C-alpha positions in Angstrom: 9.3 40.4 -7.0 6.2 40.6 -9.1 2.8 39.4 -7.9 1.2 36.2 -9.2 -1.8 34.1 -8.3 -2.2 31.7 -5.4 -2.6 28.9 -8.0 0.8 29.7 -9.4 2.4 29.8 -6.0 0.9 26.4 -5.2 2.5 25.0 -8.3 5.9 26.5 -7.3 5.5 24.7 -4.0 4.5 21.4 -5.6 7.6 21.7 -7.9 10.0 22.3 -5.0 8.6 19.2 -3.2 9.5 17.1 -6.3 6.1 16.7 -7.8 6.0 16.7 -11.6 2.6 15.3 -12.4 -0.9 16.4 -11.4 -3.7 14.0 -11.6 -7.1 15.6 -12.0 -10.7 15.6 -13.1 -11.5 19.1 -14.3 -14.3 21.4 -13.3 -15.0 25.2 -12.9 -13.9 25.4 -9.3 -10.3 24.2 -10.2 -9.9 26.0 -13.5 -7.4 28.5 -12.2 -5.1 25.8 -11.0 -5.4 23.4 -13.9 -5.0 26.2 -16.5 -1.9 27.4 -14.7 -0.5 23.8 -14.6 -1.2 23.4 -18.4 0.7 26.6 -19.1 3.6 25.6 -16.8 6.2 23.6 -18.6 7.4 21.9 -15.3 4.2 19.8 -14.9 2.4 17.1 -16.7 -1.4 17.3 -16.3 -3.1 13.9 -16.4 -6.9 13.8 -16.7 -8.4 10.7 -15.2 -11.8 9.1 -16.0 -13.0 9.4 -12.4 -11.9 11.2 -9.3 -11.3 7.9 -7.5 -9.1 6.9 -10.4 -7.2 10.2 -10.1 -6.7 9.6 -6.4 -5.4 6.1 -7.1 -3.0 7.4 -9.7 -1.6 9.9 -7.3 -1.2 7.2 -4.7 0.7 5.0 -7.1 2.9 7.9 -8.1 3.7 8.7 -4.5 4.6 5.0 -3.8 6.9 4.9 -6.8 8.7 8.2 -6.0 8.6 8.0 -2.2 7.5 11.7 -2.3 4.3 13.6 -2.4 1.7 13.5 -5.2 -1.3 15.7 -6.1 -4.9 14.8 -7.0 -7.3 17.6 -8.0 -11.1 17.7 -8.3 -14.0 20.0 -7.6 -15.9 19.9 -4.3 -19.3 18.2 -4.0 -19.3 15.0 -6.1 -15.6 15.3 -6.8 -14.8 15.4 -3.0 -17.1 12.4 -2.3 -15.6 10.4 -5.2 -12.2 10.9 -3.7 -13.2 9.2 -0.4 -12.1 5.6 -1.0 -8.8 6.7 -2.5 -8.3 9.0 0.5 -8.9 6.3 3.0 -6.6 3.9 1.2 -3.8 6.5 1.2 -4.4 7.2 4.9 -4.3 3.6 6.0 -1.2 2.8 3.8 0.5 6.1 4.8 0.8 7.4 1.2 1.5 11.2 1.0 -1.2 12.2 -1.4 -2.4 15.8 -1.4 -6.1 15.9 -2.3 -7.0 19.4 -3.4 -10.6 20.3 -4.1 -11.8 23.6 -5.5 -14.8 25.2 -3.8 -17.4 27.8 -4.7 -16.4 31.4 -4.1 -15.7 32.5 -0.5 -18.6 34.8 -0.4 -21.1 32.2 -1.4 -20.2 29.5 1.2 -23.3 28.4 3.1 -25.7 29.9 0.6 -26.5 26.7 -1.2 -24.1 27.3 -4.1 -24.0 24.6 -6.8 -21.5 21.9 -5.8 -20.3 23.9 -2.9 -18.8 22.6 0.4 -22.2 22.9 2.1 -23.9 20.5 -0.4 -24.6 17.3 1.5 -21.5 17.9 3.7 -19.3 16.4 0.9 -16.3 18.3 2.2 -16.9 17.0 5.8 -17.0 13.5 4.5 -13.6 13.9 2.8 -12.2 15.6 5.8 -13.2 12.5 7.9 -11.6 10.2 5.4 -8.3 12.0 5.1 -7.9 12.9 8.8 -6.0 16.1 8.1 -8.1 18.7 6.2 -7.8 22.4 5.8 -10.5 24.8 4.7 -8.3 27.5 3.2 -9.5 31.1 3.4 -6.2 32.9 2.9 -2.7 31.9 1.7 -1.3 31.6 5.2 -3.5 28.6 5.8 -2.1 26.9 2.8 1.4 27.6 3.9 0.9 26.1 7.3 -0.9 23.0 6.0 1.8 22.3 3.4 4.6 22.9 5.9 3.0 20.2 8.1 2.5 17.8 5.2 6.1 18.1 4.0 7.6 17.7 7.5 5.9 14.4 7.9 7.3 12.9 4.6 10.5 11.5 6.2 9.0 9.9 9.2 5.3 9.4 9.2 3.8 10.3 5.7 0.1 10.6 5.4 -2.4 12.4 3.1 -3.7 15.9 3.3 -6.9 17.5 2.0 -7.0 21.2 1.0 -10.3 22.8 0.1 -9.6 26.0 -1.7 -12.3 28.5 -2.9 -12.0 29.2 -6.6 -11.6 33.0 -5.9 -8.6 32.3 -3.7 -6.9 30.2 -6.4 -7.3 33.0 -8.8 -6.4 35.8 -6.4 -3.2 37.7 -6.8 -0.7 37.5 -4.0 2.9 38.3 -3.1 5.3 35.5 -3.4 4.9 33.1 -0.5 7.9 32.4 1.8 7.3 29.1 3.5 8.8 29.5 6.9 9.4 26.6 9.2 6.6 26.8 11.8 8.3 24.4 14.2 7.5 20.7 14.9 3.9 19.6 14.7 2.1 17.4 17.3 2.6 14.4 15.0 6.4 15.0 14.8 6.6 15.3 18.6 5.5 11.7 18.7 8.0 10.3 16.3 10.6 9.5 18.9 13.9 11.0 17.9 16.2 9.8 20.7 13.7 7.2 21.8 14.3 5.4 25.0 15.4 1.8 24.6 14.7 0.9 28.3 12.0 -1.8 27.7 14.2 -3.8 25.3 15.6 -7.1 26.4 19.4 -7.0 26.7 19.8 -10.0 24.4 17.9 -11.3 21.3 17.1 -14.5 23.2 17.1 -18.1 22.0 14.0 -17.7 19.9 13.4 -14.1 18.7 12.2 -12.7 15.4 12.4 -9.4 13.5 9.0 -8.7 11.9 9.5 -6.0 9.2 6.7 -3.9 7.7 6.1 -1.4 4.9 7.7 1.5 6.8 11.0 -0.1 6.0 11.0 1.1 2.4 14.4 2.7 1.4 17.4 0.7 0.2 19.4 2.0 3.2 16.7 0.9 5.7 16.4 -2.6 4.1 20.2 -3.0 4.1 20.5 -1.9 7.7 17.8 -4.4 8.7 19.6 -7.3 6.8 22.9 -6.4 8.5 21.4 -6.4 12.0 19.8 -9.8 11.3 23.1 -11.3 10.1 25.2 -9.8 12.8 23.0 -11.3 15.6 21.6 -14.3 13.8 18.0 -13.2 14.2 15.5 -14.5 11.6 13.3 -12.1 9.7 9.6 -12.3 8.8 7.9 -9.6 6.8 4.5 -8.3 5.8 3.2 -8.6 2.3 4.4 -5.2 1.2 7.9 -5.6 2.7 8.9 -8.7 0.8 11.8 -6.9 -0.9 14.0 -7.2 2.3 14.2 -10.9 1.9 16.4 -10.6 -1.2 19.1 -9.1 1.0 19.0 -12.0 3.6 20.8 -15.3 3.6 18.4 -18.2 3.2 18.9 -19.4 6.8 17.3 -16.1 8.1 14.4 -15.9 5.7 11.0 -16.7 7.3 8.8 -15.2 4.6 5.5 -13.4 5.0 3.5 -13.4 8.2 0.1 -12.0 7.4 -2.1 -11.9 4.4 -0.5 -14.2 1.7 1.8 -15.6 4.3 3.6 -18.9 4.1 4.1 -22.0 6.3 7.6 -21.1 7.5 6.6 -17.7 8.9 3.5 -19.1 10.7 5.5 -22.0 12.2 8.1 -19.5 13.5 5.9 -16.7 14.8 3.3 -18.9 16.4 6.0 -21.0 18.2 5.1 -20.7 21.9 8.8 -20.7 22.8 9.4 -17.3 21.2 10.8 -14.9 23.8 10.8 -11.6 21.9 9.3 -10.3 18.8 10.6 -7.0 17.4 8.2 -5.4 15.1 9.7 -2.6 12.9 7.3 -0.4 10.9 4.4 -2.9 10.7 0.9 -2.3 12.0 -0.5 -5.0 14.1 -3.9 -5.2 12.4 -5.8 -8.1 11.0 -4.4 -8.4 7.5 -0.9 -7.0 7.5 0.7 -9.1 10.2 -1.9 -11.7 11.3 -1.6 -10.3 14.8 -5.2 -11.4 15.4 -4.2 -15.1 15.5 -5.0 -16.4 19.0 -1.5 -17.7 19.4 0.3 -14.5 18.5 0.2 -12.9 21.9 1.4 -16.0 23.8 1.8 -15.6 27.5 5.3 -14.6 28.4 6.2 -13.3 24.9 7.7 -9.8 24.7 6.2 -7.9 21.7 8.0 -4.6 21.1 6.9 -2.4 18.2 8.7 0.5 16.6 6.8 3.0 14.5 7.1 6.6 13.7 3.4 6.8 12.7 1.1 7.6 15.7 -2.0 6.4 13.8 -0.4 3.0 13.2 0.6 2.8 16.9 -3.0 3.0 17.9 -4.2 0.0 15.9 -2.8 -2.9 17.9 -5.4 -5.5 19.1 -3.6 -5.8 22.5 -1.3 -3.6 24.4 2.4 -4.0 23.3 5.6 -2.2 24.2 5.5 0.8 21.8 8.6 2.8 20.9 8.1 5.9 18.8 10.9 5.5 16.3 11.3 5.2 12.5 13.1 2.3 10.9 16.7 3.6 11.1 16.3 4.8 14.7 14.7 1.4 15.6 17.6 -0.6 14.1 20.2 1.7 15.8 18.5 1.2 19.2 18.4 -2.6 18.8 22.1 -2.8 17.8 23.2 -0.5 20.5 21.2 -2.4 23.1 22.4 -5.8 22.1 26.0 -4.6 21.7 26.2 -3.5 25.3 28.8 -5.4 27.4 29.0 -8.3 27.9 27.3 -8.6 24.5 25.0 -11.4 23.3 25.4 -14.7 25.0 27.2 -17.2 22.7 25.2 -20.2 23.9 21.9 -18.5 23.3 23.1 -17.4 19.8 24.1 -21.0 19.0 20.7 -22.3 20.0 19.0 -19.5 18.0 21.0 -20.5 14.9 20.0 -24.1 15.4 16.3 -23.0 15.6 16.8 -21.1 12.3 18.2 -24.1 10.6 15.3 -26.3 11.9 12.8 -23.8 10.4 14.2 -24.4 7.0 12.3 -27.7 6.9 9.2 -25.6 6.4 8.7 -24.0 2.9 8.5 -20.3 2.4 5.5 -20.7 0.0 2.7 -23.2 -0.2 2.6 -26.1 -2.6 0.7 -25.8 -5.9 -1.9 -28.5 -6.7 -0.7 -31.0 -9.3 -3.6 -30.5 -11.7 -2.9 -28.8 -15.0 -5.7 -26.2 -14.6 -4.8 -22.6 -15.6 -5.1 -21.0 -12.2 -3.6 -17.8 -10.7 -0.9 -19.9 -9.0 0.3 -21.0 -12.4 0.0 -17.5 -13.8 2.4 -16.1 -11.2 4.8 -19.1 -11.6 4.8 -18.3 -15.4 5.5 -14.7 -14.6 8.6 -15.7 -12.5 10.0 -17.4 -15.6 9.6 -14.4 -17.9 9.8 -11.2 -15.7 12.9 -10.1 -13.8 12.6 -9.8 -10.0 13.2 -6.1 -10.2 9.9 -5.6 -12.0 7.3 -3.1 -10.7 4.2 -5.0 -9.8 0.9 -3.6 -8.5 -1.7 -6.1 -7.1 -5.4 -5.5 -7.0 -7.9 -6.8 -4.4 -9.3 -10.3 -5.1 -8.5 -13.9 -5.5 -5.5 -13.1 -7.8 -3.8 -11.1 -5.1 -3.2 -13.8 -2.6 -1.5 -16.0 -5.2 0.8 -13.2 -6.3 1.5 -12.7 -2.7 2.5 -16.4 -2.3 4.7 -16.7 -5.3 6.1 -13.4 -6.4 9.4 -12.4 -4.7 10.8 -9.0 -5.7 14.4 -8.1 -5.2 15.5 -4.9 -3.5 15.3 -3.0 -6.8 11.8 -4.2 -7.6 8.4 -3.1 -6.2 5.4 -5.0 -5.0 2.6 -2.7 -4.1 -0.9 -3.5 -2.8 -3.4 -2.2 -0.3 -3.8 -5.2 2.0 -5.8 -3.7 4.9 -8.4 -1.6 3.0 -8.5 -3.7 -0.2 -10.4 -1.3 -2.5 -11.3 -3.1 -5.7 -9.7 -1.4 -8.8 -7.1 0.5 -6.8 -4.2 -1.1 -8.6 -5.4 -0.1 -12.0 -5.1 3.6 -11.3 -2.1 3.2 -9.0 -0.1 1.4 -11.7 -0.9 4.2 -14.2 0.2 6.8 -11.8 3.4 4.9 -11.0 4.2 4.7 -14.7 4.8 8.5 -14.7 7.7 8.0 -12.3 9.0 4.7 -13.7 11.1 6.0 -16.6 11.3 3.4 -19.4 10.4 0.5 -17.1 7.1 -1.2 -17.7 4.6 -1.3 -14.8 2.7 -4.5 -14.3 -0.7 -4.8 -12.6 -2.5 -8.0 -11.7 -6.2 -7.4 -11.5 -9.5 -9.3 -12.0 -12.7 -9.0 -13.9 -14.5 -7.7 -10.8 -12.0 -4.9 -10.4 -12.1 -4.1 -14.1 -15.9 -3.6 -14.0 -15.2 -0.8 -11.5 -12.2 1.0 -12.9 -11.2 -0.7 -16.2 -12.0 2.4 -18.2 -8.9 4.1 -16.7 -7.1 2.1 -19.4 -8.0 4.9 -21.7 -5.8 7.2 -19.6 -2.8 4.8 -20.2 -3.5 4.8 -23.9 -4.0 8.6 -24.1 -0.6 9.3 -22.4 1.1 6.3 -23.9 2.1 4.7 -20.6 4.0 1.4 -20.4 1.5 -0.3 -18.2 0.6 -4.0 -18.6 -2.8 -5.0 -17.3 -2.9 -8.7 -16.5 -6.6 -9.5 -16.0 -7.7 -12.7 -14.4 -11.1 -13.4 -16.0 -12.7 -16.3 -14.1 -16.2 -14.8 -14.6 -16.7 -14.5 -10.8 -15.8 -12.7 -7.7 -13.1 -15.3 -6.9 -12.8 -15.0 -3.2 -16.6 -15.1 -2.8 -17.0 -18.0 -5.1 -14.4 -19.9 -3.0 -16.5 -19.4 0.1 -19.6 -20.6 -1.8 -18.2 -24.0 -2.8 -20.5 -25.9 -0.5 -23.6 -24.0 -1.8 -25.9 -25.3 -4.6 -24.8 -23.9 -8.1 -27.8 -21.6 -8.3 -26.9 -20.0 -4.9 -23.2 -19.8 -5.8 -23.8 -18.1 -9.1 -26.4 -15.7 -7.7 -23.9 -14.5 -5.1 -20.6 -14.5 -7.0 -21.1 -14.8 -10.8 -20.0 -11.9 -13.1 -21.2 -11.2 -16.7 -18.9 -12.4 -19.4 -17.2 -9.3 -20.8 -14.4 -9.2 -23.5 -11.7 -7.2 -21.8 -9.5 -7.6 -24.9 -12.4 -5.9 -26.8 -12.7 -3.1 -24.3 -8.9 -2.6 -24.3 -8.7 -2.4 -28.0 -11.5 0.1 -28.1 -9.5 2.4 -25.9 -6.3 2.0 -27.9 -4.6 -0.6 -25.7 -2.9 -3.6 -27.3 -4.6 -6.8 -26.1 -4.1 -10.5 -26.0 -6.3 -13.3 -24.7 -4.6 -16.5 -23.3 -5.9 -19.8 -21.8 -2.7 -21.6 -20.8 0.6 -20.9 -19.1 2.4 -21.6 -22.4 0.4 -18.9 -24.2 0.8 -16.6 -21.2 4.7 -16.7 -21.4 4.6 -15.5 -25.0 2.1 -12.8 -24.2 4.2 -11.5 -21.3 7.2 -11.3 -23.5 5.3 -9.4 -26.2 3.8 -7.0 -23.6 7.2 -6.4 -22.0 8.7 -5.4 -25.4 5.8 -3.1 -26.3 6.4 0.7 -25.9 2.8 1.4 -24.9 0.0 0.0 -22.8 -1.0 -3.7 -23.1 -3.6 -6.0 -21.7 -3.4 -9.7 -21.3 -6.8 -11.3 -20.6 -6.2 -14.6 -18.8 -9.1 -17.1 -18.9 -8.3 -18.6 -15.5 -10.0 -21.2 -13.4 -10.3 -21.0 -9.6 -7.6 -22.9 -7.6 -9.0 -26.3 -6.5 -8.7 -25.3 -2.8 -7.1 -22.6 -0.7 -3.4 -23.1 -0.8 -2.6 -21.8 2.6 -5.1 -19.5 4.3 -5.1 -19.5 8.1 -8.4 -18.9 9.7 -7.1 -15.6 11.1 -8.4 -13.9 7.9 -12.1 -14.9 8.4 -13.1 -12.5 11.1 -16.0 -11.1 9.1 -17.7 -14.5 8.5 -20.7 -15.6 10.5 -19.8 -17.5 13.7 -16.2 -16.4 13.6 -16.3 -12.7 14.7 -17.4 -13.5 18.3 -14.7 -16.2 18.6 -12.1 -13.7 17.4 -13.1 -11.0 19.9 -13.0 -13.5 22.7 -9.5 -14.7 21.7 -8.2 -11.2 21.5 -9.6 -10.4 25.0 -8.1 -13.5 26.5 -5.5 -12.6 29.1 -1.9 -12.8 27.9 -0.2 -13.3 31.3 1.6 -9.9 30.7 1.0 -6.6 32.2 
């Protein structure tokens, strides 16, 4: 075989892993890679407006495909601009490869312009990603990429490669990527996990709590079959709502966590629950509301399955941890409950009666009766126009919690957000990235004017590459969640803390080549949604919304950062549970 450059070999590796798009902000240190990608007909090179936007786009692409994605920038300012996108990908377990080009190998440590020694930018990104490699030879790239790809099926997470520009341009023999054996992370994923701590029967009151690690159609179907076969009700996290479309109504509890509903809270905080089986959900503050003081009730068995060692370390209290991915977890539960003599019929009957009693409580909160054009009514209007298999990305802010309450995707749809990190503007770039893997389907993003001020200019990328992305912008002229907390303050104080300048987002969209509409009522919105869905390019709908009159349903568990609450929350979490 002939010799080629390291950059070209990297592209071959990306192609074999299923990556067809590279998101980048160009610079001299990555010229060899981007020029090679532009010449290579297998890739689409997408230039973002900002490195953070490129990282968000790669994140959205990875969530859409279920495989790896690549974001490229220079070191120095490019690396530090990647940081928020990298932390978001790490927390949400998104397999994004962040590649930074560095100064030539011989100049490292010499104060080279934008080099890895400049203000420790490379070290900052390394800390954000958690898995970072300073490549000095092709073998280091091989080992890092082997490790990255082995984790895709069980515990995906991002990787950072810092590659000197001279190594990217260097000639090399074709790389044969040998299997280096299981990594430390894989040794913890629990193939053949022990089901010893599991109770022999689901109990009279038990719940399956399903998280984002349950993501494939096969995993969701297996979860629904287990629930039906044993009459165990299912709650889910915000990002796992799709599983509910496969369940009978009697087993649907809804969301327990951020944007959760009354039925799920009534069920999971019931002191009579014997066992809670958590599958692929982190027990952190936002995803599962596990910080609620009644969650770890004395005598309750909380058993959590996860293939991600980082996720397993983030529980506020000790729980029974079993290192297993979703399919392994479901197999273990089924095998354990099917053991002779099998589930007790009387206990199953009482569990079924409990499920029927829970149906008295609604899945979602009630909407205030006023006719104000609020985000609640925006999402209800979307339900009338858009099919449940739509692809929807939700940004951080007041708009997100209402979409979480009222949008119910089916198993073919997608509802993506970043609930725990909550970076403003993430969904704008992520939706653009997802559009490159969505075929002819439009990708919808709900965002707000605060998020648009941070990353709204990425709309120009959607226009340049003619992507079918619809930006639904809630323009309430304020940071909505902050304004809600300031209701009791005098107007001057409330505006000083939360007010935003009035910007015409339709005007900005049109200046970038994005078709735009402005609406001020649910009736106008329905027509604009239909027009945007039919358009073969990017669209923006600016919604002149008003804040909802009061929080629809927001348990105090999500106020840990507020003055006077943090200390109480810490004390509640430290309170003895009665379990060892």
